[in-house]
Phi, psi and omega in degrees: 000316181290328174295317177300318182291322179296317176298330176281321187287317190307305182304316177306299184299324171303314181293323179297316181294321181272354179298127196297320184287318172298316181294322178297317176294315180302312182291330174296317174297323180295319177302319188281351183304320183298318181299309182303314179292324175303313181295321177295328177296322179288321180294323176300316180300316179298314186296314181288333174290327181281329184279323190257324185253350181055052173221149180248021183297338184273349187303310184293325176297320181295327180292320181291317176304319189293326183302317186264005179238278179288338180290339181236021184306314181303323184292316177298315182298315178305310182295312188287327180288322173294321181298312181294324182287324172299317178302313183297312183298322178299330181286317181273339181228079185295340178297338180298334183298338176273350185268000186094357179274119180227170178294319185291320180297312182299317177302307180302317178301314181301313178300320177294320175299320182296320178288329176304317184285342181279134176289148180251013175250118178239152176263113185244134181261126179243133179309127177092352180243127191289308189264146179297153179259141178266121182244131181258155176071035181222136173266131177289132178294335181295342180266341174263349173269196192289345178288344181264008183307321187297319176300309181298327180285320182294312184295318183295322179279312181288315182298324180289320180295318175298314182302315179304306183299317179294319187295333188279351182271115187290331179289349180273357181277144177268123179287120177251157177301151184301331186270009175290129179301136184307322175301321181286320181302314185294318184294320177285337175286331178280347192297301185302306174303326175283329178296316180296311179309312178300318182293326180295315180293323180296321177295324179302304186295316180298314180300314180302323185282319184285323184273315184249345182071031184241156172254169174300313173309321180298317184288319184297315185295322188281323189257331191241300192297315179294313176299317182291319178296317183302322182286310184299317186266010172271157175303314179302319181296318177304313178288322181296318180296317181292326182289318178301313178306304186290325177299316180295321183299320182286355175257008177088013179249117180293106186289325186301317176298326181288325180275344186304319178294343179277316194254345185298303185303310176300323183283329177291321177297319176298319178295318181301319177291320176302312178303311187294322176296319177300312180298329181271350182084018180263169176292146183280125192278320197253141166271308191275121178214170179296316179295328177298318177293316182298306188296338182241331182261356176224054181286098186090005178109190184302133184080005183053053186283353172301325177292324179295321177302309185298311178306324178295309181302325185285308193234346183293140179249007179259131184289323180302318178300312179301324180292313175293327179295321180298315179295325185271347181306310183292317175299317179297335176296336180250024170067031173250111192255357185300319177303327178278318185299318185260342182266333187282310354259167170265327180299126178064017176268110183302345183261303188284342180287339182291305181297332181295331186274317189272327183305309181304318180295319176302308177312307186297319179300308181296313176305316183298317178293319184291322177294319179298322176281006179063025176277341173230164178284159177263159180291135184229002180206146172280136184229143177309134187294341178283359180298128185300151176306145185093301178296318181310299182299327179296306176298313189299326177271011177069031180093029181267115184296325180296329180287320176298318179292322174302311176305315180294320179295319178299323178298324179290322177299318185294324175302310183301319179296319187286327186316307185294325180293324177292323171303312177299320183292320181299313182298312181299316181285329173298314180294323172296321176298316178296320175296325182288327179291330181285000000 
C-alpha cells in the first residue's frame, strides 16, 4: 500500500518541483534570504536592546537597514524571478539568445512592469490635520516591500511569458547592419517585444482606472491577497501546510521547497508586519510566520527527528539504530534531518513515518494555542534555520524565554511520542532478524 501511494505521489511532487514558474519563484526567494536575514539581525539587535538594556538606541539603525533590505524586497524578487524564468527558457530554447531575449532584459522588464501596476497617488495622514492629504508622484514603500510581492510575482511570471512569445516572432526583430556590435543588436531586437509588453500592462492599468476607477492593488487585495493570506496564516492553513510537507518528506520528497511558492509570500508579509510593529513598539499582529513553523514544527529538522534520536538513545536496544543516531545527532541539533531521514531510515519506514508526520502538527497546534493566549511571545525576527532548538525560539521572539522553554517542552513531548514507535520498531526488526536466521 505504501509503495502504491509513493508511486502515485512521487511523479506529482517531481512535476511540481520541476515546474518552471514554481522553480523560478523558489530560487528567487532563496536568493533574497541573505537580505531578509540581514534585516532581521538589525531588528533582533533592536529587540534585544529594548528587552535587556531598556534602550531604543538601535531603533533608528534598524529602520535604516530595513529601508534597503525588506523595503525593496519586491523589486529584488521581480528581477530575480524573471531572471530565473528567462534562464529556463534560454536553456530549453537556445535560439531565443539571438532574438534579444536575455535574462537581464527579462529582469529589467519585470521591474518596470511592477512599477506600472503601482499607483502613484497616495493618501497620507499628517499629524494635526483631520483629513488625509493626497500626494501624487509617489510610490508607496508597502508596495516595494514584502507587501508588494504579489505584484512582483505577477509581472515577473506573466511579463516574461509574454516577452518570450513576442521575442520568438522574427518579424518583430529590427534588422541591424553587420558591423553593429552584438550587444547593441540584441537590445534593438528586444525593443519591440518589450514595448508591446509594456503597452499591454499600461493599457490594462489605464483601462481599470478609466472604466471602473480602481487600481490593480485594489483588485489584488480583494480577490487574491486577503483570501490566500487568511488561509495560509490561519491555524487550519498552518496545520494543513505542515502536514502536507511532512507527508511528502516521509516518502523522500522535501516538501518545504515545493510548498514555498504558496506560503512564502503571505508568511513573509506577516513577518515583515511583525518586524515593523516591534520596531514601532506596537503589539505584534501575527502568530503564523515562517520562523514560527520552523521553531516549533522543525525541531531538529523535518519530522522533528531530534526527538527520535533522543528516544533511540533512551529505549532502543539496536546498535545499528544507535550508531545512526550518533551520526545524525550533531546535524539534527542544527535542524538538518537528512542523515536520520535517509540513514535510519524514516523515509518509507512504515513505523517511523507515522510520528514523523503527526508530531510537527501536534507541536504547532500546542504552540499556536499558547501563543494565542499570550503565554509565549510572537515572532519578531527572521533567524537562520540552522539555529539550534530553544535558541531559535529565543532569538526569533526577540529574547522571550517562555518561547524557548516551550520549544524544549515540545521536544520532550515529542520524545515521549516517539518512544513507543522506537520500541515497536525494535520488536519488528528483531522478529525479521529471527526469521532471517532461520
